C-alpha positions as CSV (number, residue, x, y, z in Angstrom):
1,X,198.4,66.6,157.2
2,X,202.0,68.0,156.6
3,X,202.4,71.6,157.1
4,X,205.5,73.6,157.6
5,X,206.5,74.0,161.3
6,X,206.4,77.7,162.6
7,X,209.7,79.7,163.3
8,X,209.9,82.7,165.0
9,X,209.5,86.0,162.9
10,X,210.9,89.5,163.3
11,X,208.9,91.6,165.9
12,X,208.3,95.1,165.0
13,X,208.7,97.9,167.8
14,X,205.8,98.3,170.6
15,X,202.8,100.3,169.3
16,X,202.0,103.6,170.8
17,X,199.0,104.3,173.1
18,X,197.9,107.8,173.5
19,X,198.6,109.5,176.9
20,X,194.8,110.2,177.4
21,X,194.2,106.3,177.5
22,X,194.7,104.9,181.0
23,X,197.1,102.1,181.4
24,X,196.8,99.1,183.8
25,X,199.3,99.2,186.8
26,X,201.8,96.6,185.5
27,X,202.7,98.5,182.6
28,X,206.6,99.4,182.9
29,X,206.9,96.9,185.7
30,X,208.4,93.3,186.0
31,X,205.1,91.9,187.4
32,X,201.6,92.7,187.9
33,X,199.9,92.8,191.3
34,X,197.5,90.0,191.8
35,X,194.8,89.3,194.3
36,X,191.3,91.0,194.2
37,X,187.8,89.5,195.9
38,X,186.6,86.6,193.7
39,X,183.0,88.1,194.1
40,X,183.0,91.5,192.4
41,X,180.8,94.6,193.3
42,X,177.7,95.3,191.0
43,X,179.7,98.6,190.1
44,X,182.6,96.5,188.8
45,X,180.7,94.1,187.1
46,X,179.0,96.9,185.3
47,X,182.2,98.2,184.2
48,X,183.3,94.7,183.1
49,X,180.3,94.6,180.9
50,X,181.7,97.4,179.0
51,X,185.3,95.9,178.7
52,X,183.9,92.5,177.7
53,X,181.8,93.9,175.0
54,X,184.5,96.0,173.5
55,X,187.1,93.2,173.5
56,X,184.5,90.9,171.8
57,X,184.0,93.5,169.3
58,X,187.8,93.9,168.7
59,X,188.1,90.1,168.3
60,X,185.5,90.1,165.6
61,X,187.2,92.8,163.6
62,X,190.6,91.0,163.8
63,X,188.7,87.9,162.7
64,X,187.3,89.6,159.7
65,X,191.1,90.3,158.5
66,X,192.1,86.6,159.0
67,X,193.3,85.7,155.4
68,X,196.1,84.1,153.4
69,X,198.9,86.7,153.0
70,X,198.2,88.8,155.9
71,X,201.0,88.9,158.6
72,X,200.0,88.3,162.3
73,X,201.7,92.0,163.0
74,X,199.1,93.3,160.6
75,X,196.3,91.6,162.8
76,X,197.9,93.1,165.8
77,X,197.6,96.3,164.3
78,X,193.8,96.0,163.4
79,X,193.3,94.9,167.1
80,X,195.4,97.6,168.7
81,X,193.6,100.2,166.6
82,X,190.2,99.0,167.4
83,X,190.6,99.0,171.2
84,X,192.3,102.5,171.0
85,X,189.3,103.8,168.9
86,X,187.0,102.5,171.6
87,X,189.1,104.1,174.5
88,X,190.6,101.0,175.6
89,X,194.0,99.9,176.6
90,X,195.3,96.5,175.0
91,X,195.8,94.6,178.3
92,X,198.8,92.3,177.0
93,X,200.8,95.2,175.7
94,X,203.6,95.5,178.4
95,X,202.3,92.6,180.7
96,X,205.2,90.9,182.2
97,X,207.0,92.8,179.1
98,X,204.6,91.0,176.3
99,X,205.5,93.2,173.3
100,X,202.4,93.4,171.4
101,X,198.4,94.3,171.8
102,X,197.1,90.6,171.3
103,X,198.2,87.0,171.0
104,X,198.4,85.2,167.7
105,X,198.8,81.5,168.0
106,X,199.0,79.4,164.6
107,X,198.7,75.7,164.1
108,X,200.9,74.1,166.9
109,X,201.0,76.9,169.0
110,X,199.0,76.4,172.1
111,X,198.9,80.1,173.4
112,X,201.0,83.3,173.8
113,X,202.1,83.6,170.1
114,X,203.6,86.9,169.5
115,X,202.5,88.8,166.4
116,X,205.5,89.2,164.0
117,X,206.1,89.3,160.2
118,X,204.9,85.6,159.8
119,X,202.5,85.3,157.0
120,X,199.4,83.4,157.3
121,X,199.1,80.6,154.7
122,X,196.0,78.9,153.1
123,X,194.9,76.1,155.4
124,X,196.2,77.5,158.7
125,X,194.3,77.9,161.8
126,X,195.1,80.9,164.0
127,X,193.9,81.7,167.7
128,X,193.5,85.4,168.2
129,X,193.5,86.3,172.1
130,X,192.7,89.9,173.0
131,X,191.9,91.7,176.4
132,X,190.5,95.2,176.6
133,X,191.2,97.4,179.7
134,X,189.1,100.2,180.3
135,X,187.8,102.0,183.3
136,X,190.0,100.1,185.7
137,X,188.9,96.3,184.6
138,X,189.8,93.8,182.1
139,X,187.6,91.8,179.4
140,X,189.3,88.7,177.9
141,X,188.4,86.8,174.8
142,X,190.0,84.7,172.2
143,X,188.8,82.6,169.2
144,X,190.3,80.3,166.7
145,X,189.8,81.3,162.9
146,X,190.2,79.5,159.9
147,X,192.4,80.8,157.3
148,X,191.4,79.8,153.6
149,X,190.6,76.3,152.8
150,X,191.4,74.2,156.0
151,X,191.5,70.3,156.1
152,X,188.7,68.5,158.0
153,X,190.9,67.5,160.8
154,X,191.8,70.9,161.8
155,X,188.2,72.3,161.1
156,X,186.6,69.6,163.2
157,X,189.2,70.5,166.1
158,X,188.3,74.2,166.0
159,X,184.6,73.3,166.1
160,X,184.9,70.9,168.7
161,X,187.0,73.1,170.9
162,X,184.5,75.8,170.7
163,X,181.6,73.4,171.7
164,X,184.0,72.3,174.6
165,X,184.4,75.6,175.8
166,X,180.6,76.2,175.5
167,X,180.1,72.9,177.4
168,X,182.3,74.1,180.2
169,X,180.5,77.5,180.5
170,X,177.0,75.7,180.6
171,X,178.3,73.9,183.5
172,X,178.8,77.4,185.6
173,X,176.3,77.5,188.4
174,X,176.4,78.6,192.0
175,X,176.9,76.1,194.5
176,X,179.1,73.9,192.2
177,X,182.8,73.2,192.7
178,X,184.9,74.9,190.0
179,X,186.3,71.3,188.9
180,X,182.9,70.7,187.3
181,X,184.0,73.0,184.4
182,X,187.1,70.9,183.6
183,X,185.2,67.7,184.2
184,X,182.7,68.4,181.4
185,X,185.5,69.7,179.1
186,X,187.9,66.7,179.6
187,X,184.9,64.0,179.0
188,X,183.8,65.8,175.7
189,X,187.3,66.0,174.3
190,X,188.1,62.4,175.2
191,X,185.4,61.2,172.9
192,X,187.7,62.4,169.9
193,X,191.0,61.5,171.5
194,X,192.0,65.1,172.0
195,X,194.5,66.3,174.4
196,X,193.6,68.8,177.0
197,X,196.2,71.3,178.0
198,X,196.8,71.4,181.8
199,X,199.3,74.0,182.4
200,X,197.7,76.9,181.0
201,X,194.2,77.6,182.6
202,X,191.2,80.0,183.0
203,X,191.7,82.6,185.7
204,X,189.8,85.1,187.7
205,X,189.8,88.7,186.3
206,X,188.5,92.2,187.0
207,X,190.3,95.0,188.3
208,X,193.5,92.5,187.9
209,X,194.1,90.8,184.4
210,X,194.7,87.7,186.4
211,X,193.3,87.7,189.9
212,X,195.1,84.5,191.4
213,X,191.9,82.2,191.0
214,X,192.8,79.2,188.7
215,X,190.2,77.5,186.5
216,X,191.4,74.1,185.2
217,X,190.1,72.6,182.0
218,X,190.6,69.0,183.0
219,X,189.2,67.1,185.8
220,X,191.4,68.5,188.7
221,X,190.2,67.1,192.3
222,X,192.0,70.0,194.0
223,X,189.7,72.8,192.2
224,X,187.2,72.6,195.1
225,X,186.5,76.3,195.3
226,X,182.6,76.8,195.3
227,X,181.2,78.8,192.5
228,X,179.4,81.8,193.9
229,X,177.2,84.7,192.4
230,X,179.5,87.6,191.6
231,X,182.4,85.8,190.6
232,X,184.2,86.7,187.4
233,X,186.7,84.3,185.6
234,X,187.5,83.1,182.3
235,X,186.9,79.7,180.6
236,X,189.4,79.1,177.8
237,X,190.0,75.5,176.8
238,X,193.1,74.5,174.8
239,X,192.6,71.2,172.9
240,X,195.3,69.4,171.0
241,X,195.2,66.6,168.3
242,X,197.9,64.9,170.0
243,X,199.9,65.4,173.3
244,X,198.7,68.0,175.8
245,X,202.6,68.3,176.6
246,X,204.5,71.4,175.3
247,X,207.7,73.2,174.6
248,X,208.3,76.9,175.0
249,X,210.2,79.0,172.5
250,X,213.3,81.1,173.7
251,X,211.2,84.1,173.7
252,X,209.7,82.8,177.0
253,X,206.1,83.2,175.8
254,X,205.2,80.9,172.6
255,X,204.3,77.6,173.8
256,X,203.8,74.9,171.1
257,X,202.9,71.2,171.3
258,X,205.5,68.9,171.9
259,X,204.4,66.7,169.0
260,X,203.9,69.9,166.9
261,X,200.3,68.6,166.1
262,X,197.7,71.4,165.7
263,X,195.7,73.0,168.6
264,X,192.8,75.3,169.2
265,X,191.4,77.3,172.0
266,X,188.1,79.6,172.7
267,X,187.7,81.9,175.7
268,X,185.0,83.9,177.4
269,X,184.8,86.0,180.5
270,X,182.2,84.9,182.6
271,X,180.2,86.6,185.5
272,X,178.2,83.9,187.8
273,X,174.7,85.1,188.3
274,X,172.3,84.1,191.0
275,X,170.9,80.9,188.7
276,X,173.8,80.4,186.3
277,X,176.0,82.6,184.3
278,X,176.4,85.5,181.8
279,X,178.9,85.7,179.2
280,X,180.6,89.3,179.2
281,X,182.4,88.9,176.2
282,X,179.8,88.9,173.5
283,X,179.7,91.6,170.8
């Protein structure tokens, strides 16, 4: 399959957020604070359920608008307005200087693509990553969407990446080490010869966007943290048709596969329960 490689487009000015919507602490700062307990209080968990649901609904709304001819900036506007209409702040807007309200990662872009005037073409695949901040907590989710008539190889990659994410999620149970998630994902991906991205991981989340807890999607023997009830973190594997190695664009955000082959990702925010897990980012 030959497709035209992506080039950076023109990024429009940052979108405005009404002053009555509370901002995360990092907006306007160089870097966010990190560090919070891995195990959350029942009250924080309750608020995270709300943030997760809003993020999931926003993702659905953006996904409905994926079609040939739309720009990624227009998709950003859809997500931005949806979050504001629900009283939420788009967590990515101003996070370490990120200029937009969600990430749009097309074809060979692994993650953190910046919405711009790039037009989606028939046959593209696009990952949309959106996070809602409301009532002092974040809910983070993403999915890869098919744009128009997508070739079989790409369609299978997307389907199997969704399955890999769900298999990783189903492995989450108290008493297990965190690396069980990556072991399950990597063993499934290897069946198809897919690369599993290593340097971009799942993360702890709650009152901070990224708490410092790292959730690898490959079998990392160092990830020995024991999963406990009340923990909240994301599972968000990125699988590739070729290498897991990457290059970064000059914008300091956009990460592309080194061989420029396609890649897909799915993400949910999870709560660890007494006997398993709950997905907080379901609409």
